[in-house]
C-alpha positions in Angstrom: -39.9 -19.6 -25.1 -37.3 -16.8 -25.1 -34.6 -16.3 -22.5 -33.5 -13.0 -20.7 -30.2 -11.5 -22.0 -27.3 -12.0 -20.0 -26.5 -9.1 -17.7 -24.9 -5.9 -19.4 -21.2 -5.6 -18.6 -21.6 -1.8 -17.8 -24.4 -2.5 -15.3 -22.5 -5.4 -13.6 -19.4 -2.8 -13.3 -21.7 -0.5 -11.6 -23.0 -3.2 -9.3 -19.5 -4.3 -8.2 -18.5 -0.5 -7.8 -21.7 0.2 -5.7 -20.8 -2.7 -3.4 -16.9 -1.4 -3.1 -18.6 2.0 -2.2 -20.7 0.3 0.5 -17.7 -1.0 2.4 -15.6 2.0 2.1 -17.3 4.3 4.7 -16.8 1.3 7.3 -13.3 1.2 6.9 -12.8 4.9 7.1 -14.3 5.4 10.6 -12.2 2.6 12.3 -8.9 4.4 11.4 -10.2 7.9 11.2 -12.1 8.1 14.5 -9.0 8.8 17.1 -8.4 12.0 14.8 -12.1 12.7 14.7 -12.6 12.4 18.4 -9.6 14.8 19.2 -11.1 17.4 16.6 -14.5 17.4 18.2 -13.2 17.1 21.7 -15.6 14.1 22.7 -14.9 10.9 24.5 -14.0 7.8 22.7 -17.5 6.0 23.2 -19.2 9.1 21.5 -18.8 7.0 18.3 -21.6 4.9 19.5 -23.9 8.0 18.5 -22.8 7.8 15.0 -23.0 3.9 14.9 -26.7 4.2 16.0 -27.6 6.8 13.8 -26.3 4.9 10.8 -27.9 1.6 11.7 -31.3 3.5 12.2 -31.0 5.1 8.9 -29.8 1.7 7.2 -32.5 -0.4 8.7 -35.4 2.2 7.9 -34.1 2.4 4.1 -33.7 -1.2 3.8 -37.3 -2.2 4.9 -38.6 0.6 2.6 -36.2 -0.3 -0.3 -38.4 -3.0 -1.5 -41.6 -0.7 -1.7 -39.5 1.9 -3.2 -38.5 0.0 -6.0 -42.2 -0.3 -7.1 -42.7 3.6 -7.2 -39.1 4.9 -8.4 -37.3 2.0 -10.3 -34.2 0.6 -9.5 -32.2 3.2 -11.5 -33.7 6.2 -10.0 -33.4 4.5 -6.5 -29.7 3.7 -6.9 -28.9 7.3 -8.5 -30.9 9.1 -5.7 -29.4 6.9 -2.9 -25.8 7.1 -4.0 -25.9 11.0 -4.3 -27.5 11.0 -0.8 -24.5 9.0 0.5 -22.0 11.4 -1.4 -23.8 14.3 0.2 -23.7 12.7 3.8 -19.8 12.1 3.1 -19.3 15.5 2.3 -21.1 16.6 5.3 -18.4 14.5 7.4 -15.7 16.2 5.7 -17.2 19.7 6.5 -18.5 18.9 9.8 -17.9 21.2 12.6 -18.8 18.7 15.4 -20.2 15.6 16.5 -23.9 16.6 16.2 -23.6 17.4 12.6 -21.6 14.1 11.9 -24.4 12.2 13.5 -26.8 13.9 11.5 -24.8 12.9 8.3 -24.4 9.3 9.7 -28.3 9.0 9.5 -28.3 10.1 6.0 -25.3 7.9 4.9 -27.2 4.8 6.7 -30.4 6.0 4.6 -28.5 5.9 1.3 -26.6 2.8 2.2 -29.4 0.9 3.0 -31.2 1.8 -0.2 -28.5 0.8 -2.3 -27.8 -2.5 -0.6 -31.6 -3.5 -0.9 -32.1 -2.0 -4.1 -29.1 -3.7 -5.9 -29.8 -7.1 -4.2 -33.6 -7.0 -5.4 -32.2 -6.3 -8.9 -29.5 -8.9 -8.8 -31.8 -11.4 -7.6 -33.6 -11.2 -10.9 -30.9 -9.9 -13.4 -27.5 -11.8 -12.1 -26.7 -15.4 -11.8 -25.0 -17.1 -8.7 -21.7 -16.4 -9.9 -22.2 -12.5 -10.3 -24.2 -12.4 -7.0 -21.4 -13.9 -5.1 -18.9 -11.7 -6.9 -21.0 -8.5 -6.1 -20.8 -9.3 -2.4 -17.2 -10.0 -2.4 -16.6 -6.5 -3.7 -18.1 -5.3 -0.3 -15.3 -7.1 1.5 -13.1 -5.4 -1.0 -14.4 -2.0 0.0 -14.0 -2.7 3.6 -10.4 -3.5 3.2 -9.7 -0.5 1.0 -11.2 2.0 3.4 -8.5 1.7 6.1 -5.7 2.0 3.3 -7.4 5.4 2.1 -7.5 6.8 5.7 -4.0 5.5 6.6 -2.6 7.2 3.6 -4.4 10.3 4.0 -3.0 10.7 7.9 0.5 9.3 6.9 0.8 12.1 4.3 0.1 14.6 7.3 -3.5 15.6 5.9 -6.4 16.0 8.2 -8.9 13.0 8.3 -11.6 15.2 6.5 -9.6 14.3 3.3 -10.4 10.7 3.4 -14.2 11.3 3.5 -14.0 14.1 0.8 -12.2 11.5 -1.4 -14.7 8.8 -0.8 -17.5 11.5 -1.2 -16.0 12.3 -4.7 -15.8 8.7 -5.7 -19.8 8.3 -4.6 -20.7 11.4 -6.6 -19.2 10.0 -9.8 -20.9 6.6 -9.1 -24.2 8.4 -8.6 -23.8 10.5 -11.8 -23.2 7.2 -13.6 -26.4 5.6 -12.0 -28.2 8.8 -13.1 -27.0 8.4 -16.9 -28.1 4.7 -17.0 -31.7 5.1 -15.4 -33.1 3.6 -18.5 -30.8 0.8 -18.9 -31.6 -0.3 -15.4 -35.3 -0.4 -16.3 -34.6 -3.4 -18.4 -35.0 -5.7 -15.6 -35.7 -9.4 -15.4 -38.7 -10.6 -13.3 -37.3 -11.7 -9.8 -36.5 -15.2 -9.7 -35.3 -15.1 -13.4 -31.6 -16.1 -14.2 -29.6 -14.9 -17.0 -29.7 -18.3 -18.6 -33.3 -19.4 -17.8 -36.8 -18.4 -18.6 -38.3 -15.6 -16.4 -41.2 -16.8 -14.1 -44.6 -15.8 -15.2 -45.7 -12.2 -14.1 -48.9 -11.1 -12.6 -50.5 -7.8 -13.7 -52.4 -7.2 -10.5 -50.4 -5.4 -7.8 -49.8 -7.2 -4.4 -50.8 -5.5 -1.3 -48.1 -4.9 1.3 -50.2 -6.8 4.0 -50.3 -9.9 1.5 -46.4 -9.8 1.5 -46.0 -9.3 5.3 -48.3 -12.1 6.2 -46.5 -14.9 4.5 -44.6 -17.0 7.0 -41.8 -17.6 4.5 -41.1 -14.0 4.4 -40.4 -13.7 8.0 -38.4 -17.2 7.9 -36.4 -15.6 5.3 -35.8 -12.7 7.5 -34.8 -14.7 10.5 -32.3 -16.8 8.4 -30.6 -13.7 7.2 -30.5 -12.2 11.0 -28.8 -15.5 12.2 -26.3 -15.5 9.4 -25.1 -12.0 9.7 -24.9 -12.5 13.6 -22.5 -15.5 13.0 -20.3 -13.6 10.4 -20.0 -10.4 12.5 -19.7 -12.2 16.0 -16.9 -14.5 14.6 -14.8 -11.6 13.4 -15.5 -9.4 16.4 -14.7 -11.8 19.1 -12.3 -14.2 17.4 -9.1 -12.0 18.4 -10.2 -12.3 22.1 -10.7 -15.7 22.0 -7.2 -16.5 20.4 -5.2 -14.4 22.6 -6.9 -14.9 26.3 -8.4 -18.2 25.5 -5.8 -20.0 23.2 -2.6 -18.2 24.4 -1.8 -16.9 21.0 0.4 -13.8 20.5 -1.5 -10.6 19.6 0.2 -10.3 16.2 -0.5 -13.8 15.1 -4.2 -13.4 16.4 -4.5 -10.4 14.4 -3.3 -12.1 11.3 -5.7 -15.1 11.8 -8.6 -12.6 12.1 -7.6 -11.1 8.9 -7.5 -14.6 7.4 -11.0 -15.2 8.5 -12.2 -12.1 6.5 -9.9 -13.1 3.7 -11.7 -16.5 3.6 -15.0 -14.8 3.2 -13.7 -12.9 0.2 -12.0 -15.9 -1.4 -15.0 -18.1 -0.7 -17.2 -15.7 -2.6 -15.0 -15.4 -5.5 -14.3 -19.2 -5.8 -18.0 -20.5 -5.1 -19.3 -18.2 -7.4 -18.1 -20.6 -10.1 -19.1 -23.7 -7.9 -22.8 -22.5 -7.4 -23.2 -22.2 -11.2 -22.1 -25.8 -11.8 -23.6 -27.5 -8.6 -26.7 -25.2 -8.2 -27.4 -22.8 -5.4 -29.5 -25.3 -3.5 -26.7 -27.8 -3.1 -24.0 -25.1 -2.5 -26.2 -23.6 0.3 -26.7 -26.8 2.0 -23.1 -27.8 1.9 -22.2 -24.2 3.0 -24.5 -24.4 6.1 -23.0 -27.7 6.9 -19.6 -26.3 6.5 -20.7 -23.4 9.0 -21.8 -26.1 11.6 -18.3 -27.8 11.3 -16.4 -24.6 11.4 -18.2 -23.4 14.6 -17.6 -26.9 16.3 -14.0 -26.5 15.7 -13.9 -23.3 17.1 -15.7 -24.5 20.3 -13.5 -27.5 20.8 -11.2 -27.0 24.0 -8.0 -27.7 21.7 -5.0 -25.8 20.8 -5.0 -22.4 19.0 -4.5 -23.9 15.5 -7.7 -25.8 15.7 -9.7 -22.7 16.3 -7.8 -20.9 13.7 -8.9 -23.7 11.3 -12.5 -23.4 12.4 -12.4 -19.6 11.6 -11.1 -20.4 8.1 -13.7 -23.1 7.5 -16.4 -21.0 8.8 -15.5 -18.1 6.8 -15.2 -20.0 3.7 -18.3 -22.0 4.2 -20.3 -18.7 5.0 -19.0 -17.0 2.0 -21.9 -17.9 -0.5 -24.8 -18.0 2.0 -26.0 -14.3 1.9 -25.8 -13.9 -1.7 -27.3 -17.2 -2.5 -30.1 -16.8 0.1 -31.0 -13.4 -1.7 -30.9 -15.0 -5.1 -33.5 -17.7 -3.9 -35.9 -15.3 -2.4 -38.3 -15.7 -5.2 -38.4 -19.3 -4.8 -39.4 -19.1 -1.2 -42.0 -16.4 -1.3 -42.9 -16.0 -4.7 -41.7 -13.6 -7.5 -44.6 -10.9 -6.7 -43.3 -10.5 -3.1 -39.5 -10.7 -3.7 -38.3 -7.0 -3.8 -40.3 -6.4 -0.5 -39.0 -9.6 1.2 -35.3 -8.5 0.2 -35.8 -5.2 1.8 -37.0 -6.8 5.0 -34.1 -9.5 4.9 -31.5 -6.7 4.5 -33.0 -4.7 7.4 -33.1 -8.0 9.7 -29.7 -9.0 8.7 -28.5 -5.2 10.0 -30.5 -5.8 13.2 -29.1 -9.3 13.7 -25.7 -8.2 13.2 -25.9 -5.3 15.7 -27.8 -7.1 18.5 -26.4 -10.7 18.7 -22.8 -10.1 18.8 -23.5 -7.5 21.4 -25.5 -10.2 23.3 -22.4 -12.7 23.0 -20.2 -9.9 24.5 -22.4 -9.8 27.5 -22.4 -13.5 27.6 -18.6 -13.4 27.5 -18.3 -10.8 30.1 -20.3 -12.7 32.7 -18.6 -16.2 31.8 -15.4 -16.4 29.6 -14.5 -15.9 26.0 -14.8 -19.7 25.8 -18.5 -19.1 25.4 -17.9 -17.8 21.9 -17.7 -21.3 20.4 -20.7 -22.8 21.8 -22.8 -19.7 21.0 -21.5 -20.1 17.3 -22.5 -23.8 17.2 -25.9 -22.9 18.4 -26.4 -20.3 16.0 -25.0 -22.3 13.1 -27.4 -25.1 13.9 -30.4 -22.8 14.1 -29.5 -21.3 10.8 -29.5 -24.4 9.3 -32.9 -25.5 10.7 -34.6 -22.2 9.7 -33.2 -22.7 6.3 -34.5 -26.2 5.8 -38.2 -25.0 7.2 -38.3 -22.1 5.0 -36.8 -23.7 1.7 -39.8 -24.8 -0.6 -40.6 -28.5 -1.1 -39.8 -29.7 -4.4 -41.9 -32.8 -5.7 
């Protein structure tokens, strides 16, 4: 039996660059918003309108991503979505006010959600565990580069619009590259195949959407993604407050420690890309989930600040491969015929969990104390471990 060819270097490079591009706008907004708010003459909290519009677009495109793949093909989907993101970012750069920027945020969310779900669905069949981890690591690189671009723009005395214009130009170039390689993306292994192993049998009969949505494994997988992203974002969002108000750490030191948490996620995905290839995705996932529980317990302990910092680093490093490896194993849980649609739903629920649960933890903290963060993370980490155990296929 023949085996699929290894992923083409050119497609790997485009996939990595696409994930860098997904992270760039997130980093731009944090640094650029004070200047944008002053230009538009709106209150600080008005950024919530843009974030809400972007989330709606992202969730919509993520849910529809798996269904769109069957009609457009991954090359056309990536090309169109990246060009849409470039158009939206150009709209940011030229926007006369908040209303236009909010509409552009919706378009950017649509483009980003389609890129995210489309590339994850493609990579689940075409890439191995190493490249899947590295692809997601490049998202973190994009988030880190975004603030630097906007900081350099503003430090040079230029308007914030130049930062968005630069990223829009980069997105345009990436979109054209996707358009020129549409045929290459069409040579796609079946979902669940690996670059070093045979592709699973495929079916010629189209699977109805209803059949996919009725599978319990689809919704268990979606729940796992929602809980995972909730943990990742909640830890990064509230760790600074825990270290300063809860554990008495100086603000500067706490900021470095929070950066260390995000850095451990990036480093973990690079390192564990090698480990997953050698030990297998199942073993690495189980070990990572237990590591997340251990890190959350360290954060929850009423101990000196260094213990909580150690917990954050353990949590970040352990969590690093979970998202990419859960995506890679989707076909094992739901079947190859349902994998594209399931991945789209997983990406959407991940965004939903990342928006709602950290906000809920903020409400909990406001009504109790910041020390509630640790126990909340423990509960979520244990819940994620249980959901994964239930959703995982039983091996004979």
